[in-house]
N, C-alpha and C positions, 0 to 999 in steps of 0.2 A: 728325624731328629738326629743330630750329630752326637756321637758319643765322645766323651772326654774322660781322660784319666789324669789324675794328679799323682805325682810320685815325690814323696818327701824323703830325702836321703839324710841319714844321721849316722853317727859313729856309736857303736855299741861299747860295752865295758872292755872288751878285748881290743888290742891295738889294730887288729886286722878285720874286725867285725864291722860290717856295713848293714844297717837296718834300712830297708826300703818299705815305707808305709804307702800303700796304694789306696787311692780313693776314686772309686768309679769302676765300671766294668772293664775286665781284661778280655778284649775281643780282637777280631781281625782289624777293626777300625782303630784300636788304641795300642796294638802290640808294638808298633814301631817305636813309640815313646818308651815303652818298657825295655825293648831291646837296646835302644840307645843308652838308657840309664845303666843297665847291667853290664854293658861293654865298656863303661868308663874306666880309665886306669885307676887302680887302687880298690876295685871291687873284688875282694878275695872271699873271705868268709861272709856269707850272705844270709840274712834273715829277711824273708818276705812276709810282711805283715799284711794279711788280707782282711783285717777286721772291717774295713769300709768298702770291700769289694762285693757288690750285690750278686754278681754272676760272672762266670768265665765260660767262653765258648771253646771249641776245639782248637782254634788257632792260639788262643791265650794259654790253654793247657800245654800246647806244643812249645810255646815260648818258655814256659816255666820248666818243662822237661829239658829243653835245650840248655838252659842255664844250669840246671842241676847236673846234666851230663858234663858240661864244661867244668864245673867245680870238682866233679869226680876225677876228670883227667888231670886237673891241675893240683889235686890233693888238697883242695880247699874244703871248708865246711859249708853246709847249706841246711836251711830249715824253713819250714812254712809255719806260720802262726795265725790264729784268729779266723780260720775259715768258717763261714757260716754254714747253716744246714744245707742250703742249695749247693754250695761249692763242695761240701763234704760228700754229698750224694754223687756229684760228678767224679770225685776222687775214688769213691767206692765202686761205681759202675765201671770205670776205666781201669780199676785195679792199681792205680798209682799210689793209693794209700799204703800199699805194701812195699813201695820202694822209696817214696819221698819221706824224709823225716818231718813229721807233723807234730807240733806241740801246741798246748793250750795258750801259752803266753810267751812273750819275748824273753822273760826271765828264765823260763824253763828251757827255751832253745839255747840261750847263752850258757846256761849251766852244762848243757850237753856238749858244748864246744870245748 
């Protein structure tokens, strides 16, 4: 079965804030769409909304971390919101929950910006 991911891009309350709402698994099969989206011009302060992401594999996690590292280098802001229990477990096991800014909602993430 082919995996698909949909990425809805919208502007947050801040002028530089981009909210990316992902729908579907973030895996090796779908990460190129994700990478293309986050590399678009104007993607500076980023909120990744994972509310509709059922699972992430190691390649997907690597893509998230690569974009987080990019935002760190460019002094932009980054946040993850809406991670379900399965994704939270991945974050906990890999210890990225200690470095990625994770919030319960988009509103909480935007307030942190």
